[in-house]
N, C-alpha and C positions, 0 to 999 in steps of 0.2 A: 503492499499499499504507501508507504513513505518511503524512501531513498536518501540519505546524503554524502552526502559529496567529495570530502578537504574541507570542512562546513568552521570556518572562519572567526570570529566577532569580536569588533576589539571596540571601545569607546575611549574619550584620552585623548584624539588623533594622535590615537597606537598606542599611547600608554601605559594602558590596562588590558589582557587578555581578556576576554572573556568566555572565552571557546578556541580551542588551540586545535587547527585539521580534526575533527570530528568524521568518523566514514561511521554506519549504519544506516542498519531494515530497523521498519517496524511490516509486517508478515498483516496480510488479509485476516481478521477476524481471533488475534492474539491479544491477550496481557499481557506489555511491559513493567516490571518497576530504575527509575533510574532511582540507586542508591549514593551517599556522597558525602563527603561533611558538607556542610555552609559551606561556600561561596567558592563550588568547587564548580561553578557554571550551570546546576540541573536545570535550573530554572531559567539560566538563559536558553539552551536548547531548548527548554522545552515552548519558550517560545518563539521561539527560528522558526516550530516544528510549525508554530501555528501562523504563521507569517507577520505577530503582531514586532515582530524584529528580525531587519534583511538582515544576512550575512556580508561580514566586509570581506571572506570572497567564501570560494566555493561553488556548490550546487546542491537545488530541496528539489526533490522529484513528491510527485502528488501523484499512483502510478502514471506512469513517467511521463508528465505533466508537466517543465519546471517552471521552480516558481517566477525565476527572472521574466515567463512568459505570463503570467496574473496581469489582468491590466489593469482588475480593484477586487484587492488583496478581501476589503471588507465584504466582502459580497462573496468574493467563494468562502472567508470561512466561516460566514450564517447558513452557506454550502452544507459542506462539507466536516464541518467542529462546533463539537461541544465542548463548552468551558469551566471547567467547577478548580474553586479555589480555598485556600483552607482560610477565607476571610469571612468568604460567602458571596462580598459585594455586595445583597441584597438593597434594594432600597427601600432608606427602613420607610417611606416615607406615601407605597403605598403594600398595597396588602399581597397579602402570598400569590393569589392568582394574576390579581397587573404585574404583580416581578416577573412569570411563568412568561405569562402572556407578550410585555415588553420586548424582552429577545426576535415577536416577525415582526416587526416593521419594520416595512420596506420588503416585506416579502411578499410572493403571492399566494391570494386565495383571501373570499368572503373574512371581516376581523371577526367575524360570528364562526367558523370552524375551527378559529387561531385563541378562542377562550376556550368553543368545546372542547378543543383537546390539554389543553392544560388542568379544563375540571381533570377528566378522561385521568391526566398524569400525577397528580397532587394527588388524585382518591388509588388506585394504583401504587403508589405512592405511601401509605397509608392517612393522608394529610385529607381526607376527604370529609373534617369538620375543625375543623384549622382557615380553607381555601381565604377568606374571611377577614383573617386574623395579620396585625401586622405583626415585622421579625422582632420590634421592640416581647410580646408577648409571648412569643418562640419558645420552647429552647435549644439548643445546640442543634442541637441533631436533626429537630422542624425543619430547622431552618439547612441545616446543610440538604438535607430531602430535596426542600424547596429550586435549589439552586441544583439540584442534577434536576430534578422537572425542568426545567431551565437549558439544562442544555442538550434535554434530547428533545423536546419541541420542536425544533427544525429536523428531525428524524439527521444525522450525522454519518458519521460514515468512521465519525474518530471520537475520542474523545480524549483531551489532556485535562487533565486534573496534579493542580499542585498542589501537598501535604492537607490533603480534605480532608484525612481527620486527624490533622492539624491541635485545629480548637474543641475537640469532641473527651467525654468521658469513655472509658472504656464500652461502659452496652451504648453512648449515640453510634462509638464506634463501629459495636459488633453489626449495630439496624446497621451503615450507611455499606460496611462492606456486603452486607446481604447483598442490600438492593444496586448493590455495582454489581456483582459476582454475577443478580440475579436479568440483569441490563443482562451483559451479557450474553448469557445462554439461550435468551427470547430473542433476546434483537442480532447477537453476531458483531455483536461493536466492537473493531478495536479500539484501545484504554492504555494511553503509559500515563501513569501516573510519579510522582517525585515523590518521591517522602524517606519520611526518616522509621516509619514504622515498622515493626518488622512482621504488626499482624496482616498489615498492608501486604511489604514486599514478599511474602511467603503464599499468597495468595494468587500471585507472576506466576503467565509461563514461564520468562525470565526476566531476570535482573540482570541489570546493567548497571555497573560500577568507576563512576567522575574523583576522578582526582587532578586540581587546579587547568582547569581544560581541560583535559580529558578522556575517554575511556582509559579505565587501566586493564592493562595488559594483562588475561588467563581470570578475569575479576567478570567476566560474563555465562554465564550459563542459567541452563537450564533448568527449575521444578517437575 
């Protein structure tokens, strides 16, 4: 699904290196966990895959399409990717339902269909009775499930998750991991997750370890 070829990412006019010659792949339907110490480039790699950062050198391909040929990165993201973040990134003044529907802005189809789908997703994620609640009245696990519904609303091919359980207690973590596993089984979605949590990486098909902007040789393994 995704092929990364010799990607480097530099900031501050080249003074700071986030990624240093990364080459990797993500297969169709695969669950990949990216692990490593803070500051090693995990989130930068996720952002490059998700077109949130443009690499300084190298190329990324999505189903053989080079990112350098993408005319509208925002539209491309909406069509293919769903994002889940540690801090949820929910809009505090919107209900759970509206936080999901907002991700469909600019997408084709009637608004009522987007709203109906959002209701269905929230119900599937155990939030039928929380649809009209605001983020401040919800638990961390509930808020993360709203974020998962938002990530799924546009039927993505790939879920990109950055520390999705980092702000959750053990009970909420187990709930969210269960939801992610169920979604993958039902939909065949590929998942790339950045994590420090062994509970998360233990569920992945493949674990990739990074250090100093590179994939560590001999530290990539299948489970």
